[in-house]
N, C-alpha and C positions, 0 to 999 in steps of 0.2 A: 456330620450331623450338625445342623445349626442350633443356635441357642433356643429358639422357640420350640423346636422338636424335642430337645432334651427336657425343657421345662414341662412340656405337655406329657412326655413319657413319665417323668418324675411324679407329676400330679396324678396321673392315672394309676401308677403303681402304689402310691400312698393311699389312694381311695380304695383300691381293691384289697389291699392288705389290712386296712383299718376296719372294713366292714365286719369280718368275723369277730374282732375284739368288741365292737360296738354292740353286737347282737347278744353278748353274754351280759347278764344282769348281775348287779352286786347283791350279795346276800343281805347286806344291811339295808338295801333299798326295799326289799320285800318282807324281810323277817326282823323280829326284835331280838338281836343277839344278846342283850342284857337280861332277857326274860326267858324263863324255862317253864313249860307246863308238862304235866304227866298225863298221858292218855293210855287207857287199857282197852284192848279190843282184840278181835280175831282177824287175822290177816285174810283178806278176800281176793286180792289180785296184786300183780306186780307189772308195771310197765318198765321193762328193762331196756331203756332207750337212751340215746344221747340227746341233749346234753346232760340231762339229769334223770335219775331213776325215781319213779313214783311208786309208793307202796300204799295200798288202801286197806283200811281197817273198818270193821263194823264195831261201833262202840255203843254202849247202852248207858244212858244217863240215869240220874237218881230216880226219875219217874218211870223208868223202864222203857223209855222211848229209844228205838234204835236209829242210829244215823251213821253216815260214812265220814271218816276222817282220812285225809290224804297226807302223806308224809313224803317230802321231797328230800333227795340226798344226792351224793356225788355221782359222776358218770360211771358207767360199767367198768371201764378200764381201771379207774381209781379204786373202785370197790374190790376188784380182783387183786390188784397189785399191793394195795396197802392193808386191806383187811381180810383177804382170802375169801371174800364172799362172791358167790355166783348166784345166778337166778335159780339154779337147781337146789343149792343149799337153802335159800330162803323159801322156795316153793315146797320143800319137804314139810314145812309147817302147815300147809293147806290141809293135808289129809288129817293131821292131828287135831285141827280146830281148837288149838290151845289159846288161852288168854295171854297175850303178850303185852308188855308194858313198854311204851316208847316215851322218851323225853325229847321234847322238841322246842325249838325257838319258834314261837307262834307267828303267824302271818300278821302284818301290820293292819291289813284291811278287815280283820275279824273273821275271815272265812275259816272253815274247819280244815286248816292246812298248817303244816309246820315243817321246819328244817330239822331233820333227824340228828340228834346228838348222842342218843344211847338207846339200844334195843336190849331189853331184858327178857329172858325166857323163864317159864314157870319154875324150872329147877334152880334158878338163881344165877346161872351164867349169863354174861352180858357182852355186848360189843359196844364199845364207846367210839364214836366217830366225832372227830373234832377238826376244825379248820384252824391251823396254826396261824398266829398273827403274821402278816406279811406274805402268806402263801397265796397262790392264785385263787383258791377257794374262798378266802376271806375278803377278797376285793369285791 
């Protein structure tokens, strides 16, 4: 194999393997990691998909106006392996229509969206989700 062919193969390989890494966004690019807000609402749906799970809540503001708040979190495999959460576990809350409390890092663009850091149930038990410094999730 000549030098030009090797260089072309190397360039192609680097491009192909770099694309998935470039597709993933940094949490700090979209969310404010140094800020936390608390939102209370009833879970309405879950998008249990890669690369991130989305959980939607109906929230009611001080004036009684209902709106939807989206919460983004880790991928499904991460939620199962680290926190023991499955879609079925979270979906069990749909039938109860309980008011859940979520702590999130809010979106930088001001949209009703946040990165989930803690999910608290009415009975007081909670699930704390954190991205450890240096972990792939924190980048």
